C-alpha positions, 0 to 999 in steps of 0.5 A: 483453621481446619484441624486436618490442615493444622496437623499438616502444619505441625508435621511440617508438611505445610506452611502456615501461609499455605494452610491459610490459603487452602482454607479458602479452597474448600470443596465446592469453591470456584478457582482459577489457575494460570494454565488450566483456567477456571475450575472447581475444587471437588474434594480434599485428600489431605492424607495424601497431601492433595486437593482435587479440582475439576478444570474444564479440560482436566476433570478430577485433577489432583494437585499437591496441597502446597502447590495448589495453595501457591498457584490456584486463586479462589473465586468469590461467589459473586465472581462472574465466572462463578455466577456463569457456572452456577446460574447461566440463565440469570447471566443471559437475562442480565446481558439482555436487560442490563448489559452495563451491569453485566460488564461491571461484574466482569470488570470487577472480576478483573480488578476493575478493567478489561479490554473488549477482547478479554470481555468477549472471551468470557461471553462468546460460546455459552452466552453469545455466538460471534455474530450476536456478540458483535451486535450486542457489544456495539449497543453496549458500548453506547450504554457504557458511555451514556452511564458515565460510570465507565471509561470507554477508550476510542482504541480497541486495544485500550482497557475499559475501566470502572470510574471511582465516581460517575463522570459524564462521557460528554465531559470526558470528551471535552476534557480530552480535547482541552488537554490535547496539545498536538494537532493530530490529538486535537483533531482525534478528540474533536472527531470523537465529540462529533461521533458522540454529539448526542451525549451532550445534553446542553450543546449550546453551553458545552459545545458553542465554546468549542466552535469558537476554539475551532475557528480561532485555531483555524485562523492561527494555523492557516498560514503555516499548517493549511492542511490542519486548518482544512481538517478543523473546518470540516470537523466544525461543519460536521458539528454545525450540521448535527446540532442546529443550536450551534452557530459559527462565530467567525463570519466568512470562515467557510470551506469554500473560502478556505479553498479559494485562499489556498488554491495555489497550495491545494495539491500539496494540502490534499496529499496530506489529508486522510482519504475521507477529508480529501474527498470532502474538499474535492466535492466542495470544489464546484461550489468554491470555484464555480465555472472554473471548477471543470478546468481546475479539476482536470488540471488537478487530475494531471498533477496529482497521484493516487486517490485523487486521480480516481476521485476527480473523474467521479466528481466531474461525471456527477457534475455533468462534465463527462464530455469535458473529461473525455476530451481531456483524456483523449488529448492527453493520450494523443499528446502522450502527456497523461501521467502514469497514475492517470493511465493506470486508472483508465486501464482499471476503469476501461469498461466505462471508457471503451472508446479510449481503449485503443492502440493510441492508449498503448502508445501513451503507456509506453511513453509514460513507462519510458519517462518512469524508467528514466526518473525512477532508476528502473523501478517499476510502478503501478502502470507497469504492473497493470500492463504486465499483470492485467492479462485482458488489457492488451486483448481489449486494446487491440480488439478493434485493430487490424492485423497490420497494426498489431504486427507493427506493435509486436515488432515494437514490443520485441525491440522495446527495452522496457521489459525483460525477455520473459515479460516480452514473451508473455505480452506477445502471447497475449497479442497472439491470442487475439491474432493467431495468424501472428504466431510465427512472429513469436515462434520465429523470434528465436532464430531471428534473435540469433542472427540479428546483431546487437551492436554494443561497445567493447567496454559494455561487452566486457562488463557483460562478460564479467557479469556472466563470469561472476554469475557462473563461477561465483554466485551460482555455485554459492547458491547451490551450496546454500540450497544444500545447507538449507535442505539439511535443516529438514522439513522443507515445507517450513524451511524458509532458508530453503525456499529463499535459496530456491527462489534465488536460484530461479533468478540467477538461472534466468539471468544466466539465460538472458546473458547467454542470449545477449552475449551470443547476439552481441557485436562489439565496436569502438564506434570509429569511422562512423558515417556522419552524413546521417544519424547513425550509431556512434554519432552525437546529434544536436537538436533544436526545438522548433517552437522554443529554440532550445537545443539538446544534444544526444550521443547515440551508442550501443545497446548497453551504453545508455547513460540518461544523466549524460544524454547518452542513449542506446540506439534501441530507445524510442528516441534513438530509433526515431533519429537513426537515418535522418540527415542534418537539416531534417525535422522530426517529431519526438515525444517529450514530457509535455507531449509531441514536439518538432525538432530540427537536426542541427548537426551530426558529429562523431562520438569519441571512440571506445578505448577498450581493445577488442578481444581477438576471439570476437567479431572483427570491427569490419564485420560490425561496420557491415552489420551497422549499415545493413 
């Protein structure tokens, strides 16, 4: 032991263990500190019980000897960081000429394993730029796998490790597949084998048994897990395509045959597959189904959601079936049978289908949104967001329409229950941008709204009043207190509570304005003494489908009385508007989920009166009856 260190030990200023550690930290030694990183011991000053270390960000940094002994790790000359600090040129040459040796040195310096991120931190900057690193690392990973001396995981976050003895990467892949027990693990292992097929020097010996295993697994899984069977066949076909020496061991087990066997379950199978494999199956449909493919493809498009709605038209067009696709789209728009997904896709691809982008498309969109609102309890979907957020869509739809058509649609939009008032005004403004002469319909809308009565039941009016009272007396004051409290936390730019409270304030104030306008226009009624000679507000209407004979009954009540689960509808709905004024025995056309259908009015009966008593300060019932007949 150094004599100076011995003196410190004898004086009780240093423990024996610390002195032994400091022996390894003599001047010139490279070292690591958990906070300050890589450095080099520049000198000892044992009279002051200190050693001085040059760190990258702290030159000539003094440390107490005992502390340095416990917290600084000495590095051997062969440590990668020490080599990089003393001979950067050699390290750069090694990176070019023998990247596997460079990675081995880094791993050995990190106890035998490191992630790609850790390796990059030691190389980017003084060895590589960011772009050079990415290019170098892609080729280096292949070299590491080929060497057999490294375990290279498929996940980027898992560490690369040095093996105790060289093992073929191909054998490692086979071992991973053989050990996998869950379908997802087996598929993942097979996909890695496909990606690394060049690593197999004896494919017939190493992979032909895998082909047989895949095909046996496909047969076993087809009945209970058809989606897994499809994935297995796709992986097998990929292997057969890449390695000509391999062959199928199961005659007739093809992707086309599997499609035919599972045609009835195909839609549910496709929805469970990853996008790339879903696309592979769709691309195989023309071969599998032959001439039937066109009709089946169109049928799948109308049944499916998400990616398939975009994939199928592309495959049809590539197969020369563009005209058939256009005919189907025209029919589904005309009959209002197009799904929300189809319409959203068509809107996004409208440059290629400009002949279909007309007001008829908007009619189909409204019909789909009404179905969607009924089925999803008011939640907005992709089609709603497309119509509201795509600011050019309405302009494109009405570009070739006349002013009269645009005016009719503006009136329909003003009466629609699909949108809140702010959204309506935004949509109306887009139409006015195309037809400036219709601006008066917006500017005059406020005064018209103020005079036009909104027929509602007394009970629904009381509920709206209660909501308004709670909003004004409870929710808004609570929100005001929340804003004040959040503001007291300071630093508004980073104050999440303040931002959230302000956002809620906007929501509450917007709802307050809406309720005030609604209550101002509302005219309460109990629906007594209604005219049943024709369909009117407060009647129960029985309809019979002319084609099927099936009967349906609707109760038509006020603007806020809708209850679709019990077939109670507002007079403002599309069905309500279509029925009002018609007599028993007349036939009308209504939009259904399956398109337009003819219905005969079988009977008109009075609805049960609303039992809530009218407040004395509100409009009298006789005045309401007058408004209802005007």
